[in-house]
C-alpha positions as CSV (number, residue, x, y, z in Angstrom):
1,X,-69.8,28.4,-9.5
2,X,-66.4,27.0,-10.4
3,X,-65.3,23.7,-9.0
4,X,-61.7,25.0,-8.9
5,X,-60.7,28.6,-8.9
6,X,-57.1,29.8,-8.4
7,X,-55.6,33.3,-8.6
8,X,-52.0,34.3,-8.8
9,X,-51.0,30.8,-7.5
10,X,-47.3,30.6,-7.0
11,X,-45.0,27.9,-5.6
12,X,-41.3,28.1,-5.2
13,X,-39.1,25.4,-3.8
14,X,-36.3,27.5,-2.3
15,X,-35.2,29.5,-5.3
16,X,-36.6,27.0,-7.8
17,X,-39.9,28.0,-9.4
18,X,-42.5,25.3,-9.5
19,X,-45.4,27.4,-10.8
20,X,-45.9,31.2,-10.9
21,X,-49.0,33.4,-11.2
22,X,-51.4,30.7,-12.3
23,X,-55.0,32.0,-12.8
24,X,-57.4,29.2,-13.6
25,X,-61.1,28.3,-13.4
26,X,-62.5,24.8,-13.8
27,X,-66.3,24.8,-14.2
28,X,-68.5,22.3,-12.4
29,X,-69.5,19.3,-14.5
30,X,-66.6,19.4,-17.0
31,X,-63.7,17.2,-17.8
32,X,-60.7,19.6,-17.8
33,X,-57.4,18.5,-19.3
34,X,-54.1,19.8,-17.8
35,X,-51.2,19.0,-20.1
36,X,-47.5,19.8,-20.3
37,X,-44.1,18.1,-20.4
38,X,-42.4,16.7,-17.3
39,X,-41.3,19.5,-15.1
40,X,-43.8,22.0,-16.4
41,X,-45.7,22.3,-13.1
42,X,-48.6,19.9,-13.4
43,X,-47.9,17.8,-10.3
44,X,-47.0,20.9,-8.3
45,X,-50.4,22.4,-9.2
46,X,-52.2,19.1,-8.3
47,X,-50.4,18.8,-5.0
48,X,-51.3,22.3,-4.1
49,X,-55.0,21.6,-4.8
50,X,-54.8,18.5,-2.6
51,X,-53.3,20.5,0.3
52,X,-50.2,18.2,0.2
53,X,-48.0,21.3,-0.1
54,X,-48.9,24.9,0.4
55,X,-48.4,27.9,-1.9
56,X,-45.7,30.6,-1.7
57,X,-48.5,33.1,-2.6
58,X,-51.9,33.2,-4.3
59,X,-55.3,31.9,-3.4
60,X,-57.3,28.6,-4.1
61,X,-60.9,27.8,-3.9
62,X,-62.0,24.2,-4.3
63,X,-65.7,23.2,-4.3
64,X,-66.6,26.7,-3.0
65,X,-64.2,26.5,0.0
66,X,-61.0,28.6,0.2
67,X,-58.0,26.5,1.0
68,X,-56.3,27.8,4.1
69,X,-54.3,25.0,5.7
70,X,-55.3,21.4,6.1
71,X,-59.0,20.6,5.4
72,X,-59.8,16.9,5.8
73,X,-63.6,17.5,5.3
74,X,-62.9,19.0,1.9
75,X,-60.6,16.1,0.9
76,X,-63.5,13.7,1.5
77,X,-65.4,15.4,-1.3
78,X,-62.5,14.8,-3.7
79,X,-61.3,11.6,-5.4
80,X,-57.5,11.9,-5.8
81,X,-55.1,9.7,-7.9
82,X,-51.5,10.6,-7.5
83,X,-48.9,10.0,-10.2
84,X,-47.2,7.4,-8.1
85,X,-49.2,5.1,-5.7
86,X,-48.1,3.2,-2.6
87,X,-50.3,1.1,-0.3
88,X,-49.7,-1.2,2.6
89,X,-49.1,-4.4,0.7
90,X,-49.9,-7.3,3.0
91,X,-53.7,-6.7,2.8
92,X,-55.8,-8.0,-0.1
93,X,-57.3,-5.4,-2.4
94,X,-60.7,-5.9,-0.8
95,X,-59.4,-5.5,2.7
96,X,-57.5,-2.4,1.8
97,X,-60.5,-0.7,0.0
98,X,-62.9,-1.8,2.8
99,X,-60.6,-0.1,5.4
100,X,-60.4,3.1,3.3
101,X,-64.2,3.0,2.8
102,X,-64.6,3.1,6.5
103,X,-62.6,6.3,6.6
104,X,-65.2,7.8,4.2
105,X,-68.1,6.5,6.3
106,X,-69.2,4.3,3.4
107,X,-71.5,1.3,4.0
108,X,-71.2,-1.8,1.9
109,X,-68.9,-2.6,-1.0
110,X,-71.2,-1.8,-3.9
111,X,-69.1,0.7,-5.7
112,X,-65.9,-1.1,-4.9
113,X,-67.1,-4.3,-6.4
114,X,-68.6,-2.5,-9.4
115,X,-65.5,-0.6,-10.4
116,X,-63.2,-3.5,-9.6
117,X,-65.2,-5.8,-11.9
118,X,-65.2,-3.2,-14.7
119,X,-61.4,-2.8,-14.4
120,X,-60.9,-6.6,-14.2
121,X,-59.2,-6.2,-10.8
122,X,-59.1,-9.3,-8.6
123,X,-59.7,-8.1,-5.0
124,X,-58.9,-11.4,-3.4
125,X,-55.2,-11.1,-4.1
126,X,-52.7,-9.2,-1.9
127,X,-51.6,-5.8,-2.9
128,X,-48.0,-6.9,-3.0
129,X,-48.8,-9.5,-5.7
130,X,-50.3,-6.8,-8.0
131,X,-48.5,-5.7,-11.1
132,X,-48.0,-2.0,-11.8
133,X,-51.2,-2.0,-13.9
134,X,-53.3,-3.6,-11.1
135,X,-51.9,-1.2,-8.5
136,X,-53.1,1.6,-10.8
137,X,-56.5,0.0,-11.0
138,X,-56.7,-0.3,-7.2
139,X,-55.9,3.4,-7.0
140,X,-58.6,4.3,-9.5
141,X,-61.2,2.3,-7.5
142,X,-60.0,4.2,-4.4
143,X,-60.4,7.5,-6.1
144,X,-63.9,6.7,-7.5
145,X,-65.6,4.5,-4.9
146,X,-67.1,7.4,-2.8
147,X,-68.7,9.1,-5.7
148,X,-66.7,12.3,-5.2
149,X,-67.8,15.7,-6.5
150,X,-64.4,16.4,-7.9
151,X,-61.8,14.0,-9.3
152,X,-58.2,15.1,-9.5
153,X,-56.2,12.6,-11.5
154,X,-52.5,12.7,-12.1
155,X,-51.4,10.4,-15.0
156,X,-54.3,8.0,-14.3
157,X,-53.7,5.7,-17.3
158,X,-50.0,4.9,-16.7
159,X,-49.6,1.1,-16.6
160,X,-53.1,0.4,-18.1
161,X,-53.4,-1.4,-21.4
162,X,-55.4,0.2,-24.2
163,X,-58.6,-1.8,-23.3
164,X,-58.5,-0.7,-19.6
165,X,-57.7,2.9,-20.7
166,X,-60.9,2.9,-22.7
167,X,-62.9,1.5,-19.7
168,X,-61.4,4.1,-17.5
169,X,-62.3,7.0,-19.8
170,X,-65.9,5.6,-20.0
171,X,-66.0,5.7,-16.2
172,X,-64.9,9.3,-15.9
173,X,-67.3,10.4,-18.6
174,X,-70.1,8.7,-16.6
175,X,-69.0,10.7,-13.5
176,X,-69.0,13.9,-15.5
177,X,-72.5,13.1,-16.8
178,X,-73.6,12.6,-13.2
179,X,-72.5,16.1,-12.3
180,X,-69.0,15.6,-11.1
181,X,-66.0,17.6,-12.2
182,X,-62.8,15.9,-13.5
183,X,-59.3,17.6,-13.4
184,X,-57.2,15.3,-15.6
185,X,-53.4,15.5,-16.1
186,X,-52.3,12.9,-18.6
187,X,-49.8,12.2,-21.4
188,X,-52.4,10.3,-23.5
189,X,-53.3,13.4,-25.6
190,X,-55.4,11.4,-28.0
191,X,-57.8,10.7,-25.1
192,X,-57.7,14.4,-24.0
193,X,-58.8,15.1,-27.5
194,X,-61.8,12.7,-27.2
195,X,-63.0,13.2,-23.6
196,X,-62.1,16.7,-22.3
197,X,-64.3,19.7,-22.6
198,X,-61.5,22.2,-22.1
199,X,-57.7,22.0,-21.8
200,X,-55.0,24.1,-20.3
201,X,-51.4,23.9,-21.4
202,X,-48.7,24.7,-18.9
203,X,-45.1,25.6,-19.9
204,X,-42.2,26.3,-17.6
205,X,-44.5,26.9,-14.6
206,X,-46.9,29.3,-16.4
207,X,-50.2,28.8,-18.1
208,X,-50.0,29.6,-21.8
209,X,-53.3,28.5,-23.1
210,X,-56.8,27.7,-21.7
211,X,-59.5,26.9,-24.3
212,X,-62.0,24.4,-25.5
213,X,-60.3,21.4,-27.0
214,X,-61.6,22.4,-30.4
215,X,-60.1,25.9,-30.1
216,X,-56.6,25.1,-29.0
217,X,-54.2,27.5,-30.9
218,X,-53.3,26.1,-34.3
219,X,-56.3,23.8,-34.4
220,X,-57.5,25.6,-37.6
221,X,-54.2,25.0,-39.4
222,X,-55.2,22.1,-41.8
223,X,-52.7,19.5,-42.7
224,X,-52.4,18.7,-46.4
225,X,-50.5,15.7,-47.6
226,X,-50.1,15.3,-51.4
227,X,-48.3,12.8,-53.6
228,X,-47.7,13.9,-57.2
229,X,-47.7,11.5,-60.1
230,X,-44.2,12.8,-60.9
231,X,-41.8,11.3,-58.4
232,X,-39.2,13.1,-56.3
233,X,-38.9,16.3,-54.3
234,X,-40.8,18.9,-56.3
235,X,-40.8,21.8,-53.8
236,X,-38.6,24.1,-55.9
237,X,-39.8,22.9,-59.3
238,X,-43.5,23.4,-58.5
239,X,-42.8,26.5,-56.3
240,X,-44.7,24.8,-53.5
241,X,-43.3,27.3,-50.9
242,X,-45.9,29.8,-52.1
243,X,-48.5,27.6,-50.4
244,X,-46.5,27.1,-47.2
245,X,-43.0,28.3,-46.7
246,X,-42.4,25.4,-44.3
247,X,-43.5,22.7,-46.8
248,X,-41.5,19.4,-46.3
249,X,-40.9,16.4,-48.4
250,X,-40.7,13.0,-46.8
251,X,-40.9,9.5,-48.3
252,X,-42.6,10.7,-51.5
253,X,-45.1,12.9,-49.8
254,X,-45.2,16.7,-49.7
255,X,-46.7,18.1,-46.4
256,X,-48.2,21.5,-45.9
257,X,-49.9,23.5,-43.1
258,X,-52.6,25.9,-44.2
259,X,-54.5,28.3,-42.0
260,X,-58.1,29.2,-42.7
261,X,-59.5,28.7,-46.2
262,X,-57.7,26.0,-48.3
263,X,-59.2,26.7,-51.7
264,X,-56.2,28.7,-52.9
265,X,-53.8,25.9,-51.8
266,X,-55.9,23.3,-53.6
267,X,-56.1,25.3,-56.8
268,X,-52.3,25.6,-56.7
269,X,-51.9,21.9,-56.2
270,X,-54.3,21.1,-59.0
271,X,-51.9,22.7,-61.5
272,X,-49.9,19.5,-61.3
273,X,-51.0,15.8,-61.7
274,X,-51.8,14.5,-58.3
275,X,-52.0,10.8,-57.4
276,X,-53.1,11.1,-53.7
277,X,-54.3,14.0,-51.5
278,X,-55.2,14.0,-47.8
279,X,-56.6,17.1,-46.0
280,X,-57.2,16.9,-42.2
281,X,-57.2,18.9,-39.0
282,X,-54.2,18.4,-36.7
283,X,-54.4,16.2,-33.6
284,X,-53.9,17.7,-30.2
285,X,-50.7,15.6,-29.9
286,X,-49.3,17.2,-33.1
287,X,-50.1,20.7,-31.8
288,X,-48.5,19.9,-28.4
289,X,-45.3,18.6,-30.1
290,X,-45.1,21.7,-32.3
291,X,-45.8,24.0,-29.3
292,X,-42.8,22.6,-27.4
293,X,-40.6,22.3,-30.5
294,X,-38.8,25.6,-29.8
295,X,-38.1,24.6,-26.2
296,X,-36.6,21.2,-27.3
297,X,-34.5,22.9,-29.9
298,X,-33.2,25.5,-27.4
299,X,-32.4,22.7,-25.0
300,X,-30.5,20.8,-27.7
301,X,-28.6,23.8,-28.8
302,X,-27.7,24.7,-25.2
303,X,-25.9,21.4,-24.6
């Protein structure tokens, strides 16, 4: 059974489209990445799943329950981290989390202390004294402390330094390994690459790709970077466009993209003296930037 299942999910704000006709299944026990630029519809989708807003049309099932209006009981089974967090600031971190734990019916502070210690969060300080990063840590402990079946996380690493980002991703992998499901919206695409089982790409309010991270469209287009012993731009002289019509030359390096087998490309390059050669698969971030390149160009040309 899916942890999240939506069909034809649509949300309009007046005449402005938030998302339209989203069909999506997130399986139980997976870390699911949800990526797209600002304004693509990520936060709208998350707010719909959390019953903070309601759809124009379509259906949603979360943890086996169809969402029809407010459902506090279902929300208790979910750990939610919004993109922007705000808490009553005169309490200490411990006082605030203890109060919230009471709402979940939790006894003791075991998970609160454990997660706070791992994130290096001082619970004895008041919330108003916390930096942006510490407020985000507080929100992460809040989302995790009741061992939810489903985590819905909107930009969870904003404000965290690289060390704390690594700790956080270890924590959500542990939750996944314990059987929980993680729905993760983030701009840290290198981490999506590492921790997510599958990823969806949303563009202008519509889903355009849902796949395993290893099978994102364009993932098989290898990158070749070659430096020839002879200096300068050799694209025309060596007829390098026959390997890739979009070959580029930058700072002494010729860069190609090759789909499928690369033997023909390597044989063509071997016709000329080579001083350095790198062959690699593209990162998710590179694919994402290329995917939205046409949108950015259209926006620039339209100004």
